[in-house]
C-alpha positions as CSV (number, residue, x, y, z in Angstrom):
1,X,0.0,0.0,0.0
2,X,1.4,3.4,-0.8
3,X,2.3,5.8,1.9
4,X,0.6,9.2,2.6
5,X,2.3,11.6,0.2
6,X,0.7,14.7,1.9
7,X,2.3,13.6,5.4
8,X,5.6,13.0,3.6
9,X,5.4,16.6,2.0
10,X,4.8,18.0,5.5
11,X,7.8,16.3,6.8
12,X,9.9,17.7,4.0
13,X,8.7,21.1,4.9
14,X,9.8,20.5,8.5
15,X,13.3,19.5,7.3
16,X,13.5,22.3,4.8
17,X,16.2,24.1,6.9
18,X,18.2,21.1,8.0
19,X,21.3,19.8,6.5
20,X,22.2,16.2,6.0
21,X,18.7,14.8,5.5
22,X,18.1,12.1,2.8
23,X,15.1,10.0,1.8
24,X,15.0,6.3,1.6
25,X,12.3,3.8,0.7
26,X,12.1,1.7,3.9
27,X,9.5,-0.6,5.7
28,X,7.1,-0.3,2.8
29,X,7.1,3.5,3.0
30,X,9.6,6.3,3.1
31,X,12.1,7.2,5.7
32,X,13.9,10.4,6.4
33,X,17.6,9.9,7.3
34,X,19.5,12.4,9.4
35,X,23.3,12.0,8.7
36,X,22.5,8.4,7.5
37,X,20.5,7.5,10.6
38,X,16.7,6.9,10.3
39,X,14.7,9.6,12.2
40,X,11.2,9.7,10.9
41,X,9.1,8.2,8.0
42,X,5.7,7.5,6.7
43,X,4.2,4.1,6.5
44,X,0.7,4.1,5.0
45,X,-1.0,6.9,6.9
46,X,1.1,6.7,10.1
47,X,4.1,8.7,11.1
48,X,6.9,6.4,12.2
49,X,9.8,7.6,14.3
50,X,12.7,6.5,16.2
51,X,13.3,7.8,19.8
52,X,15.4,7.3,22.8
53,X,14.3,4.7,25.4
54,X,13.3,7.6,27.8
55,X,11.2,9.2,25.2
56,X,9.7,5.9,24.1
57,X,7.8,5.4,27.3
58,X,6.7,8.9,27.6
59,X,5.5,9.0,24.0
60,X,3.5,5.8,24.4
61,X,1.4,7.6,27.0
62,X,0.3,10.2,24.4
63,X,-2.9,9.6,22.5
64,X,-2.6,8.1,19.0
65,X,0.8,6.6,19.6
66,X,1.7,2.9,19.6
67,X,4.8,0.8,19.3
68,X,6.0,0.0,15.8
69,X,5.2,-3.7,15.2
70,X,6.2,-4.1,11.6
71,X,7.6,-7.5,12.2
72,X,4.8,-8.7,14.3
73,X,6.4,-7.8,17.6
74,X,7.1,-4.3,19.0
75,X,10.4,-2.8,18.0
76,X,11.8,-0.9,21.0
77,X,12.6,2.8,20.3
78,X,10.3,2.9,17.1
79,X,6.8,4.3,17.2
80,X,3.9,4.9,15.0
81,X,1.8,8.0,15.5
82,X,-1.7,7.8,13.9
83,X,-3.0,10.7,11.8
84,X,-4.8,12.3,14.8
85,X,-1.4,12.6,16.7
86,X,0.3,14.7,14.0
87,X,-2.5,16.4,12.3
88,X,-1.5,19.8,13.6
89,X,1.8,21.3,12.2
90,X,3.0,22.0,15.8
91,X,2.5,18.3,16.8
92,X,4.3,17.1,13.7
93,X,7.2,19.4,14.3
94,X,7.4,18.2,18.0
95,X,7.6,14.6,16.7
96,X,10.2,15.4,14.1
97,X,12.3,17.4,16.6
98,X,12.2,14.5,19.1
99,X,13.4,12.0,16.4
100,X,16.0,14.3,15.0
101,X,17.5,14.9,18.5
102,X,17.8,11.2,18.9
103,X,19.3,10.5,15.5
104,X,21.8,13.2,16.0
105,X,22.9,11.6,19.3
106,X,23.6,8.3,17.8
107,X,27.2,7.4,17.0
108,X,28.2,8.0,13.3
109,X,27.6,5.2,11.0
110,X,30.6,3.2,9.8
111,X,31.3,3.5,6.1
112,X,31.1,0.3,3.9
113,X,34.9,0.3,3.9
114,X,35.2,0.4,7.7
115,X,32.5,-2.4,8.1
116,X,34.4,-4.6,5.6
117,X,37.6,-4.1,7.4
118,X,36.2,-4.9,10.7
119,X,34.6,-8.1,9.3
120,X,38.0,-9.2,8.1
């Protein structure tokens, strides 16, 4: 099923002033990467995001939020926000900012060359 293009466009607007943002097809939808690390995305009509363990529990207490269960079991640190939870631009921006903060706090991803060298 295609993802909500209108929500993806709203996320693009939220990222308009940020550097290091790329898009990638992922999880049957689209993901927005910050410096190569997944931050937010859209799957069907839901916003999906990646947050810290602390934020994960707090976010679950909010309306319209549930754990991401793409594989049939919840993925810790990944959330779905139903349309009602990100309908207002201020709410969407809050979710995007939360996910970006977490992505930026993660260690830098290793290059393909570094991963191959480590495997040897």
